[in-house]
C-alpha positions, 0 to 999 in steps of 0.5 A: 500500500502506498502513502503517496498521491495517485496520478489523479490527485497529483494532477488535481493539485497541480491544476489548482496550483496553476490556477492560483499562480495565474490568478495571483502572481504578477511576477516570476518571484510571486509565482515562485513564492506561491509554489514554495508556500504550497510545499509540505514540511 
């Protein structure tokens, strides 16, 4: 049994992240900060 994400879950996460970046990021720096904030610890 795997504790990772399924391909469908990963695709959904990436799509959500892409939409967030498109709607909020005004610069490349903004985009990178949004993505880094989405990382798990």
